[in-house]
ROSE-4610 file (N, C-alpha, C; in Angstrom, 1 decimal, always signed):
// ROSE-4610
residu = [X/X/X/X/X/X/X/X/X/X/X/X/X/X/X/X/X/X/X/X/X/X/X/X/X/X/X/X/X/X/X/X/X/X/X/X/X/X/X/X/X/X/X/X/X/X/X/X/X/X/X/X/X/X/X/X/X/X/X/X/X/X/X/X/X/X/X/X/X/X/X/X/X/X/X/X/X/X/X/X/X/X/X/X/X/X/X/X/X/X/X/X/X/X/X/X/X/X/X/X/X/X/X/X/X/X/X/X/X/X/X/X/X/X/X/X/X/X/X/X/X/X/X/X/X/X/X/X/X/X/X/X/X/X/X/X/X/X/X/X/X/X/X/X/X/X/X/X/X/X/X/X/X/X/X/X/X/X/X/X/X/X/X/X/X/X/X/X/X/X/X/X/X/X/X/X/X/X/X/X/X/X/X/X/X/X/X/X/X/X/X/X/X/X/X/X/X/X/X/X/X/X/X/X/X/X/X/X/X/X/X/X/X/X/X/X/X/X/X/X/X/X/X/X/X/X/X/X/X/X/X/X/X/X/X/X/X/X/X/X/X/X/X/X/X/X/X/X/X/X/X/X/X/X/X/X/X/X/X/X/X/X/X/X/X/X/X/X/X/X/X/X/X/X/X/X/X/X/X/X/X/X/X/X/X/X/X/X/X/X/X/X/X/X/X/X/X/X/X/X/X/X/X/X/X/X/X/X/X/X/X/X/X/X/X/X/X/X/X/X/X/X/X/X]
num = [1/1/1/2/2/2/3/3/3/4/4/4/5/5/5/6/6/6/7/7/7/8/8/8/9/9/9/10/10/10/11/11/11/12/12/12/13/13/13/14/14/14/15/15/15/16/16/16/17/17/17/18/18/18/19/19/19/20/20/20/21/21/21/22/22/22/23/23/23/24/24/24/25/25/25/26/26/26/27/27/27/28/28/28/29/29/29/30/30/30/31/31/31/32/32/32/33/33/33/34/34/34/35/35/35/36/36/36/37/37/37/38/38/38/39/39/39/40/40/40/41/41/41/42/42/42/43/43/43/44/44/44/45/45/45/46/46/46/47/47/47/48/48/48/49/49/49/50/50/50/51/51/51/52/52/52/53/53/53/54/54/54/55/55/55/56/56/56/57/57/57/58/58/58/59/59/59/60/60/60/61/61/61/62/62/62/63/63/63/64/64/64/65/65/65/66/66/66/67/67/67/68/68/68/69/69/69/70/70/70/71/71/71/72/72/72/73/73/73/74/74/74/75/75/75/76/76/76/77/77/77/78/78/78/79/79/79/80/80/80/81/81/81/82/82/82/83/83/83/84/84/84/85/85/85/86/86/86/87/87/87/88/88/88/89/89/89/90/90/90/91/91/91/92/92/92/93/93/93/94/94/94/95/95/95/96/96/96/97/97/97/98/98/98/99/99/99/100/100/100/101/101/101/102/102/102/103/103/103/104/104/104/105/105/105/106/106/106/107/107/107/108/108/108]
x = [-35.7/-35.2/-33.9/-33.6/-32.4/-31.2/-30.0/-28.7/-28.4/-27.8/-27.3/-25.9/-25.5/-24.2/-23.1/-23.2/-22.2/-22.1/-23.2/-23.2/-22.4/-22.6/-21.9/-20.4/-20.1/-18.6/-18.0/-18.6/-18.0/-17.8/-18.7/-18.6/-17.5/-17.2/-16.1/-14.7/-14.6/-13.3/-12.4/-12.8/-11.9/-11.3/-12.1/-11.6/-10.5/-10.6/-9.6/-8.3/-8.4/-7.1/-6.4/-7.2/-6.6/-5.7/-6.0/-5.2/-4.0/-2.8/-1.6/-1.2/-0.6/-0.1/+1.0/+1.0/+2.0/+3.0/+4.2/+5.3/+4.9/+5.3/+4.9/+5.8/+7.0/+7.9/+7.5/+8.4/+8.2/+8.2/+7.4/+7.2/+8.5/+8.8/+9.9/+11.3/+11.4/+12.7/+13.0/+14.2/+14.6/+15.4/+15.6/+16.4/+17.9/+18.5/+19.9/+21.0/+20.6/+21.6/+21.9/+23.2/+23.5/+23.0/+22.3/+21.8/+20.4/+19.8/+18.5/+17.5/+16.5/+15.5/+14.1/+14.1/+12.8/+12.5/+11.2/+10.8/+11.3/+11.5/+12.0/+10.9/+11.3/+10.3/+10.7/+11.9/+12.3/+13.9/+14.4/+15.9/+16.7/+16.1/+16.9/+16.9/+16.1/+16.1/+14.7/+14.7/+13.4/+13.0/+11.9/+11.4/+12.4/+13.0/+13.9/+15.2/+15.8/+17.1/+16.8/+15.6/+15.3/+15.3/+14.7/+14.7/+16.1/+17.0/+18.4/+19.1/+18.8/+19.4/+19.0/+17.7/+17.2/+17.9/+18.2/+18.8/+20.3/+20.9/+22.3/+23.1/+22.5/+23.2/+23.7/+23.6/+24.2/+25.4/+26.4/+27.6/+27.3/+26.4/+26.0/+24.8/+25.1/+24.0/+23.2/+22.1/+21.2/+21.8/+22.6/+23.2/+24.6/+25.4/+26.8/+26.6/+27.4/+27.3/+28.5/+28.4/+29.4/+30.7/+31.8/+33.1/+33.6/+33.0/+33.4/+33.0/+33.9/+33.7/+32.5/+31.6/+30.4/+29.2/+29.4/+28.3/+27.7/+26.4/+25.7/+24.8/+24.9/+24.0/+24.4/+23.4/+23.6/+24.6/+25.5/+26.5/+25.8/+26.2/+25.7/+26.8/+28.0/+29.1/+30.4/+31.3/+32.7/+32.9/+32.0/+32.0/+31.6/+30.9/+30.5/+29.0/+28.3/+26.9/+26.8/+25.5/+25.3/+25.9/+25.8/+26.3/+27.8/+28.6/+30.0/+30.5/+29.7/+30.1/+30.0/+29.0/+28.8/+29.9/+30.4/+31.5/+32.8/+33.0/+34.3/+34.2/+33.0/+32.8/+33.0/+32.6/+32.8/+34.3/+35.0/+36.4/+37.2/+36.8/+37.5/+37.1/+35.9/+35.5/+36.2/+36.6/+37.2/+38.7/+39.1/+40.5/+41.5/+42.6/+43.7/+44.3/+44.6/+45.2/+44.5/+44.4/+43.7/+44.6/+44.0/+44.7/+45.5/+46.7/+47.5/+47.0/+47.0/+46.6/+47.6/+47.2/+48.1/+49.1/+50.3/+51.3/+51.0/+51.3/+51.0/+51.9/+51.3/+52.1/+53.3/+54.4/+55.6/+55.3/+55.7/+55.5/+56.4/+55.8/+56.5/+57.4]
y = [+12.7/+12.5/+11.7/+10.9/+10.0/+10.8/+10.3/+10.9/+10.9/+12.0/+12.0/+11.5/+11.2/+10.6/+11.6/+12.8/+13.8/+13.8/+13.7/+13.7/+12.4/+11.3/+10.1/+10.2/+10.8/+10.9/+11.8/+12.9/+13.9/+13.3/+12.4/+11.9/+10.8/+10.2/+9.1/+9.7/+10.8/+11.4/+11.6/+12.2/+12.4/+11.1/+10.1/+8.8/+8.2/+8.4/+7.9/+8.7/+9.9/+10.7/+10.4/+10.0/+9.8/+8.5/+7.6/+6.4/+6.5/+6.5/+6.7/+5.3/+5.2/+3.9/+3.3/+2.0/+1.4/+0.7/+0.6/-0.2/-1.6/-2.3/-3.7/-4.7/-4.3/-5.2/-5.4/-6.0/-6.2/-4.9/-4.8/-3.6/-3.4/-2.1/-1.8/-1.8/-2.4/-2.5/-1.3/-0.9/+0.2/-0.3/+0.6/+0.3/+0.0/-0.9/-1.4/-0.4/+0.6/+1.6/+2.6/+2.8/+3.7/+5.1/+5.7/+7.0/+7.1/+6.0/+6.0/+5.6/+6.4/+6.2/+5.7/+5.3/+4.8/+3.4/+3.1/+1.8/+0.7/-0.5/-1.7/-2.2/-2.6/-3.2/-4.6/-4.8/-6.2/-6.2/-7.4/-7.6/-6.7/-6.2/-5.3/-3.8/-3.5/-2.1/-1.5/-0.2/+0.6/+0.5/+1.0/+0.9/+1.6/+2.7/+3.5/+2.7/+2.2/+1.5/+0.1/-0.5/-1.8/-1.6/-0.6/-0.3/-0.2/+0.5/+0.7/-0.6/-1.5/-2.8/-3.6/-3.6/-4.4/-3.9/-2.6/-2.1/-2.3/-2.8/-3.1/-1.8/-0.8/+0.5/+0.5/-0.5/-0.5/-1.4/-1.2/-2.0/-3.5/-3.9/-5.4/-5.5/-5.8/-5.9/-7.1/-7.1/-8.3/-9.4/-9.1/-10.1/-9.6/-10.4/-10.0/-9.0/-7.9/-6.8/-6.9/-6.2/-6.2/-5.6/-6.2/-5.8/-4.5/-4.0/-2.7/-1.6/-0.6/+0.5/+1.3/+1.5/+2.3/+1.6/+0.3/-0.5/-1.3/-1.2/-2.0/-3.0/-3.4/-4.4/-5.8/-6.7/-8.1/-8.8/-9.6/-10.4/-11.5/-11.7/-12.8/-13.9/-13.5/-14.5/-13.8/-14.5/-14.1/-12.7/-12.4/-11.2/-10.0/-10.1/-9.0/-9.1/-7.9/-7.9/-8.2/-8.3/-8.7/-7.7/-6.4/-5.4/-5.5/-5.6/-5.7/-7.0/-8.1/-9.4/-9.4/-8.7/-8.7/-7.9/-6.8/-6.0/-6.8/-7.6/-8.4/-9.6/-10.1/-11.1/-10.6/-9.4/-8.8/-8.5/-8.1/-7.8/-9.1/-10.2/-11.4/-12.0/-11.8/-12.3/-11.6/-10.3/-9.6/-10.1/-10.4/-10.9/-9.7/-10.1/-9.0/-8.6/-9.5/-9.1/-9.9/-9.3/-10.1/-11.3/-12.4/-13.6/-13.3/-13.9/-13.7/-14.7/-14.2/-15.1/-16.2/-17.3/-18.4/-18.0/-18.5/-18.2/-18.7/-18.0/-18.4/-19.6/-20.6/-21.7/-21.3/-21.9/-21.6/-22.1/-21.4/-21.9/-23.1/-24.0/-25.3/-25.3]
z = [-18.3/-19.6/-19.6/-20.6/-20.6/-20.9/-20.4/-20.7/-22.2/-22.6/-24.0/-24.0/-25.2/-25.4/-24.9/-25.1/-24.7/-23.2/-22.5/-21.0/-20.5/-21.1/-20.7/-21.0/-22.1/-22.4/-21.4/-21.1/-20.2/-18.8/-18.4/-17.1/-17.0/-18.1/-18.1/-18.4/-19.0/-19.3/-18.1/-17.0/-15.9/-15.4/-15.3/-14.8/-15.7/-17.0/-17.9/-17.8/-17.5/-17.4/-16.0/-15.0/-13.7/-13.7/-14.6/-14.7/-15.6/-15.1/-15.9/-16.4/-17.6/-18.1/-17.2/-17.0/-16.2/-17.0/-16.5/-17.1/-17.2/-18.3/-18.5/-17.7/-17.3/-16.6/-15.2/-14.4/-13.0/-12.2/-11.2/-10.5/-9.6/-9.4/-8.6/-9.2/-10.4/-11.1/-11.9/-12.1/-12.9/-14.1/-15.0/-16.2/-15.7/-16.4/-16.1/-16.5/-17.3/-17.8/-16.7/-16.4/-15.3/-15.5/-14.5/-14.6/-15.2/-15.7/-16.2/-15.1/-14.9/-13.8/-14.3/-15.6/-16.2/-15.6/-15.7/-15.2/-16.2/-15.6/-16.3/-17.3/-18.5/-19.4/-19.8/-20.3/-20.7/-20.8/-20.6/-20.8/-19.9/-18.8/-17.9/-18.3/-19.4/-19.9/-19.8/-19.9/-20.0/-21.5/-21.9/-23.3/-24.2/-23.8/-24.6/-24.9/-23.9/-24.0/-24.6/-24.4/-25.0/-26.5/-27.0/-28.5/-29.0/-28.3/-28.7/-28.7/-27.6/-27.6/-28.8/-29.2/-30.3/-31.6/-31.7/-32.9/-32.9/-31.8/-31.7/-31.4/-30.8/-30.5/-29.1/-28.3/-27.0/-27.0/-26.0/-26.0/-26.0/-25.3/-25.3/-26.2/-27.4/-28.4/-28.4/-29.1/-29.1/-29.9/-30.9/-31.7/-32.1/-32.6/-33.0/-34.2/-34.1/-35.1/-36.0/-37.1/-38.2/-37.6/-38.1/-37.5/-38.2/-39.2/-39.8/-38.9/-38.8/-37.8/-38.2/-37.2/-37.3/-37.9/-38.2/-38.7/-37.6/-37.4/-36.3/-36.8/-38.1/-38.7/-38.2/-38.3/-37.9/-38.7/-38.1/-38.8/-39.6/-40.9/-41.7/-41.8/-42.1/-42.2/-42.0/-41.4/-41.3/-40.6/-39.6/-38.9/-39.6/-40.8/-41.6/-41.8/-42.0/-42.4/-43.8/-44.3/-45.7/-46.7/-46.4/-47.3/-47.4/-46.3/-46.3/-46.8/-46.6/-47.1/-48.6/-49.1/-50.6/-51.2/-50.6/-51.1/-51.2/-50.1/-50.1/-51.1/-51.4/-52.4/-53.8/-54.0/-55.4/-55.6/-54.6/-54.7/-55.0/-54.4/-54.6/-55.9/-56.4/-57.7/-58.9/-58.7/-59.8/-59.9/-61.1/-61.3/-61.1/-60.6/-60.3/-61.6/-62.5/-63.8/-64.9/-66.1/-67.2/-67.6/-67.9/-68.3/-69.6/-69.7/-70.9/-72.0/-73.2/-74.3/-74.5/-75.0/-75.3/-76.4/-76.3/-77.2/-78.6/-79.6/-81.0/-81.4/-82.1/-82.5/-83.4/-83.3/-84.2/-85.6/-86.6/-88.0/-88.3/-89.0/-89.2/-90.5]
């Protein structure tokens, strides 16, 4: 009698478990972060530190980050992210003091 679908699945399952996923980077390389023993993926980092690098959370970030303390967003202009740039633009646009009304003409 022919094999059933369940028999075929059971025979293939152990082979699938025996094969572990491999790192996508060059073989034999390790992550560039000191103390990390994970396999290299890209840009000198493992998958975990590569994601942190992409998000700007490592000391050497992917792009220049905002100069405001604690902000890791990408710089848009003048060393600030879009959010902080907008705030400085709003502060500059608001007048410091209301303009004085013109003096009333003297009666003739």
